[in-house]
Backbone as JSON, one array per atom type, in Angstrom:
{
  "sequence": "XXXXXXXXXXXXXXXXXXXXXXXXXXXXXXXXXXXXXXXXXXXXXXXXXXXXXXXXXXXXXXXXXXXXXXXXXXXXXXXXXXXXXXXXXXXXXXXXXXXXXXXXXXXXXXXXXXXXXXXXXX",
  "N": [[2.02, 85.59, 67.09], [3.85, 87.54, 67.57], [3.94, 87.78, 70.36], [5.2, 85.41, 71.19], [7.81, 85.76, 70.34], [8.68, 87.83, 71.85], [11.2, 89.05, 73.9], [10.96, 89.5, 76.7], [8.75, 87.94, 77.45], [9.74, 85.42, 76.78], [11.87, 85.2, 78.6], [10.5, 85.3, 81.04], [8.95, 82.98, 80.77], [10.92, 80.98, 80.68], [12.01, 81.3, 83.23], [9.8, 80.56, 84.78], [9.53, 77.86, 84.03], [11.93, 76.9, 85.04], [11.5, 77.21, 87.79], [9.44, 75.35, 88.21], [10.79, 72.99, 87.52], [12.75, 73.0, 89.52], [11.16, 72.58, 91.79], [10.2, 70.01, 91.23], [12.63, 68.63, 91.34], [13.23, 68.96, 94.05], [11.09, 67.51, 95.18], [11.79, 64.97, 94.23], [14.19, 64.58, 95.59], [13.24, 64.43, 98.2], [11.72, 62.1, 97.98], [13.75, 60.24, 97.54], [14.86, 59.93, 100.04], [13.75, 57.85, 101.45], [14.92, 55.81, 100.15], [13.93, 55.06, 97.74], [12.45, 55.96, 94.61], [9.91, 55.69, 93.76], [6.38, 56.05, 94.5], [5.14, 55.32, 97.74], [3.04, 52.71, 98.95], [0.2, 50.52, 98.77], [-2.42, 50.74, 98.06], [-4.72, 53.02, 96.44], [-5.36, 55.07, 98.23], [-3.22, 54.94, 100.09], [-1.08, 55.6, 98.42], [-1.83, 58.19, 97.73], [-1.74, 59.43, 100.25], [1.01, 59.18, 100.76], [1.97, 60.78, 98.67], [0.89, 63.29, 99.39], [2.19, 63.7, 101.83], [4.8, 64.05, 100.92], [4.44, 66.43, 99.49], [3.76, 68.13, 101.63], [6.18, 68.11, 103.1], [7.88, 69.28, 101.18], [6.69, 71.81, 100.9], [7.04, 72.79, 103.5], [9.83, 73.05, 103.58], [10.2, 74.98, 101.57], [8.81, 77.12, 102.72], [10.37, 77.54, 105.04], [12.85, 78.27, 103.89], [12.02, 80.57, 102.51], [11.24, 82.2, 104.63], [13.68, 82.61, 105.89], [15.03, 83.97, 103.79], [13.41, 86.24, 103.62], [13.82, 87.45, 106.13], [16.58, 87.98, 105.91], [16.51, 89.75, 103.77], [15.15, 91.92, 104.89], [17.02, 92.79, 106.71], [19.2, 93.39, 105.2], [22.06, 95.3, 104.36], [22.47, 96.8, 102.02], [21.44, 97.75, 98.61], [22.39, 96.07, 96.61], [22.73, 93.54, 97.77], [20.07, 93.04, 98.43], [18.95, 92.86, 95.87], [20.16, 90.5, 95.0], [19.06, 88.67, 96.8], [16.37, 88.77, 96.07], [16.41, 87.51, 93.63], [17.15, 84.95, 94.33], [16.14, 81.58, 94.8], [13.66, 80.09, 96.86], [13.33, 77.41, 96.7], [15.24, 75.31, 97.5], [17.4, 72.78, 98.73], [19.82, 72.15, 99.76], [20.63, 73.05, 102.2], [19.26, 71.53, 103.98], [19.06, 68.74, 106.1], [18.3, 65.65, 105.27], [18.59, 63.12, 106.26], [19.02, 61.12, 109.22], [18.28, 61.29, 112.76], [15.51, 62.79, 114.09], [14.07, 64.66, 116.66], [11.16, 66.01, 117.61], [9.67, 66.43, 119.79], [10.98, 67.01, 122.14], [11.61, 69.72, 122.51], [9.52, 72.18, 123.32], [9.2, 74.8, 122.69], [8.47, 77.26, 120.19], [10.21, 77.56, 117.04], [12.47, 80.19, 116.69], [13.28, 82.15, 114.21], [14.55, 84.62, 114.0], [16.3, 84.68, 116.17], [17.98, 82.59, 115.44], [19.08, 83.56, 113.06], [20.37, 85.81, 113.89], [23.11, 85.83, 114.25], [24.23, 86.07, 111.76], [26.37, 87.82, 109.73], [26.85, 90.53, 107.5]],
  "CA": [[3.41, 85.27, 66.84], [4.66, 88.6, 68.16], [4.11, 87.49, 71.79], [6.15, 84.32, 71.36], [9.17, 86.24, 70.08], [9.0, 88.91, 72.78], [12.24, 88.59, 74.84], [10.48, 89.54, 78.08], [7.9, 86.76, 77.63], [10.62, 84.25, 76.75], [12.62, 85.16, 79.87], [9.54, 84.93, 82.09], [8.57, 81.59, 80.56], [12.06, 80.16, 81.09], [12.06, 81.38, 84.69], [8.7, 79.76, 85.3], [9.88, 76.46, 83.82], [13.01, 76.58, 85.98], [10.89, 77.06, 89.12], [8.73, 74.07, 88.22], [11.8, 71.94, 87.53], [13.35, 73.01, 90.85], [10.2, 71.96, 92.69], [10.21, 68.57, 90.97], [13.89, 68.1, 91.86], [13.08, 68.89, 95.5], [10.22, 66.36, 95.47], [12.57, 63.75, 93.97], [15.15, 64.44, 96.7], [12.46, 63.97, 99.35], [11.37, 60.7, 97.71], [14.95, 59.41, 97.66], [15.22, 59.76, 101.44], [13.34, 56.51, 101.86], [15.67, 54.84, 99.38], [13.27, 54.74, 96.48], [11.84, 57.12, 93.96], [8.49, 55.4, 93.53], [5.47, 56.36, 95.59], [4.9, 54.22, 98.66], [1.64, 52.38, 99.19], [-0.39, 49.43, 98.0], [-3.75, 51.15, 97.6], [-4.78, 54.4, 95.96], [-5.34, 55.94, 99.39], [-1.86, 54.96, 100.63], [-0.26, 56.36, 97.47], [-2.22, 59.6, 97.88], [-1.18, 59.89, 101.53], [2.45, 59.32, 100.54], [2.17, 61.95, 97.82], [0.59, 64.5, 100.16], [3.27, 63.87, 102.8], [5.91, 64.63, 100.17], [4.09, 67.84, 99.23], [3.86, 68.85, 102.9], [7.6, 68.29, 103.4], [8.42, 70.26, 100.23], [6.16, 73.14, 101.25], [7.69, 73.22, 104.74], [11.18, 73.47, 103.21], [10.08, 76.24, 100.83], [8.44, 78.15, 103.69], [11.55, 77.78, 105.88], [13.82, 79.04, 103.11], [11.45, 81.9, 102.23], [11.29, 82.97, 105.88], [15.09, 83.02, 106.05], [15.31, 85.0, 102.79], [12.68, 87.45, 103.98], [14.54, 88.09, 107.24], [17.84, 88.52, 105.4], [16.16, 90.9, 102.94], [14.8, 93.03, 105.78], [18.21, 93.27, 107.43], [20.3, 93.61, 104.25], [22.54, 96.67, 104.48], [22.55, 97.55, 100.77], [20.54, 97.36, 97.54], [22.98, 94.98, 95.83], [22.39, 92.3, 98.47], [18.63, 92.86, 98.29], [18.71, 92.39, 94.51], [20.59, 89.12, 94.95], [18.09, 87.88, 97.55], [15.12, 88.72, 95.31], [16.6, 86.54, 92.55], [17.4, 83.62, 94.88], [14.94, 80.75, 94.89], [13.49, 79.39, 98.13], [13.21, 75.98, 96.43], [16.57, 74.72, 97.6], [17.41, 71.83, 99.85], [21.19, 71.86, 100.16], [20.76, 73.42, 103.6], [18.38, 70.66, 104.76], [19.58, 67.4, 106.35], [17.18, 64.72, 105.13], [18.84, 61.85, 106.94], [19.33, 61.28, 110.63], [17.19, 61.11, 113.73], [14.99, 64.07, 114.51], [13.1, 64.59, 117.73], [10.44, 67.27, 117.65], [8.88, 66.48, 121.01], [11.75, 67.41, 123.32], [11.62, 71.17, 122.65], [8.15, 72.63, 123.09], [9.19, 76.2, 122.28], [8.51, 77.42, 118.74], [11.5, 77.98, 116.48], [12.57, 81.62, 116.49], [14.26, 82.36, 113.14], [15.33, 85.83, 114.25], [17.41, 84.31, 117.05], [18.89, 81.75, 114.67], [19.75, 84.36, 112.04], [20.99, 86.99, 114.5], [24.57, 85.74, 114.16], [24.7, 86.25, 110.37], [26.94, 89.15, 109.47], [27.01, 90.83, 106.07]],
  "C": [[4.32, 86.29, 67.5], [4.95, 88.33, 69.63], [5.17, 86.43, 72.02], [7.58, 84.79, 71.2], [9.58, 87.38, 71.01], [10.02, 88.41, 73.81], [11.78, 88.55, 76.29], [9.63, 88.31, 78.38], [8.75, 85.49, 77.65], [11.39, 84.09, 78.06], [11.7, 84.73, 81.0], [9.13, 83.46, 81.99], [9.69, 80.65, 81.02], [12.18, 80.15, 82.61], [10.99, 80.52, 85.33], [9.0, 78.27, 85.17], [10.98, 76.02, 84.78], [12.47, 76.39, 87.4], [10.17, 75.72, 89.24], [9.72, 72.93, 88.3], [12.5, 71.86, 88.89], [12.45, 72.32, 91.87], [10.19, 70.44, 92.49], [11.5, 67.92, 91.46], [13.85, 67.98, 93.39], [12.21, 67.7, 95.88], [10.95, 65.04, 95.26], [13.57, 63.51, 95.09], [14.43, 63.94, 97.95], [12.09, 62.49, 99.18], [12.57, 59.77, 97.91], [15.37, 59.18, 99.11], [14.88, 58.35, 101.91], [14.04, 55.42, 101.04], [15.01, 54.43, 98.08], [12.61, 55.98, 95.92], [10.35, 56.92, 93.75], [7.65, 55.79, 94.75], [5.26, 55.12, 96.45], [3.41, 53.97, 98.79], [1.15, 51.29, 98.27], [-1.77, 49.8, 97.44], [-3.68, 52.59, 97.12], [-4.69, 55.39, 97.12], [-3.93, 56.06, 99.97], [-0.91, 55.75, 99.72], [-0.56, 57.85, 97.59], [-1.67, 60.19, 99.18], [0.32, 60.11, 101.4], [2.77, 60.56, 99.71], [1.95, 63.25, 98.59], [1.64, 64.76, 101.24], [4.5, 64.48, 102.14], [5.67, 66.1, 99.86], [4.22, 68.68, 100.5], [5.32, 69.11, 103.25], [8.22, 69.33, 102.47], [7.95, 71.67, 100.57], [6.77, 73.67, 102.55], [9.11, 73.73, 104.45], [11.14, 74.82, 102.49], [9.72, 77.37, 101.78], [9.65, 78.54, 104.55], [12.57, 78.64, 105.14], [13.31, 80.45, 102.81], [11.47, 82.78, 103.48], [12.72, 83.47, 106.14], [15.42, 84.14, 105.07], [14.63, 86.32, 103.15], [13.39, 88.2, 105.11], [15.85, 88.7, 106.75], [17.59, 89.76, 104.54], [15.88, 92.12, 103.81], [16.02, 93.62, 106.47], [19.4, 93.54, 106.51], [20.75, 95.07, 104.29], [22.57, 97.46, 103.17], [21.63, 96.96, 99.69], [21.08, 96.18, 96.74], [22.63, 93.62, 96.46], [20.9, 92.01, 98.36], [18.27, 92.33, 96.9], [19.06, 90.91, 94.38], [19.56, 88.21, 95.66], [16.76, 87.74, 96.81], [15.23, 87.66, 94.21], [16.81, 85.11, 93.06], [16.08, 82.86, 95.04], [14.84, 80.08, 96.25], [13.34, 77.87, 97.96], [14.61, 75.38, 96.36], [16.58, 73.79, 98.79], [18.82, 71.47, 100.3], [21.44, 72.17, 101.63], [19.92, 72.54, 104.53], [19.02, 69.28, 104.88], [18.4, 66.44, 106.33], [17.38, 63.42, 105.9], [19.19, 62.12, 108.4], [18.11, 61.07, 111.48], [16.77, 62.49, 114.22], [13.96, 63.87, 115.6], [12.45, 65.95, 117.86], [9.66, 67.44, 118.95], [9.65, 67.03, 122.2], [11.73, 68.92, 123.56], [10.23, 71.7, 122.32], [8.07, 74.1, 122.71], [9.19, 76.29, 120.76], [9.9, 77.89, 118.27], [11.45, 79.48, 116.24], [13.67, 81.89, 115.46], [15.11, 83.59, 113.38], [16.51, 85.53, 115.16], [18.45, 83.47, 116.29], [19.73, 82.58, 113.71], [20.48, 85.58, 112.61], [22.52, 87.0, 114.34], [25.11, 85.96, 112.73], [25.14, 87.69, 110.19], [27.12, 89.33, 107.97], [28.36, 91.41, 105.8]]
}
């Protein structure tokens, strides 16, 4: 009973639940791109493929955001900004455009985040 009432454990538990809920919200946003929330597919295999594609897209977004946060953390000029970046969650999608036409074949060079983030001033 003592563990349940410990404020540190309660805070950590709430934080963990918020992270899970954020991930589920991201997955729902990815699902809504196709205009529906239900999984696509007629067979178990098709549903599983659809689910795994959603997971892959979510993980790519989280990696992209974490890479940006990591670079900003490394270049942050003060401790206050670093503290803020540590508390920020990489499970965000407001900076991602889910609709539109994307062509990944025209540019064969890998994306260089340092060049993209070089213009950010603190």
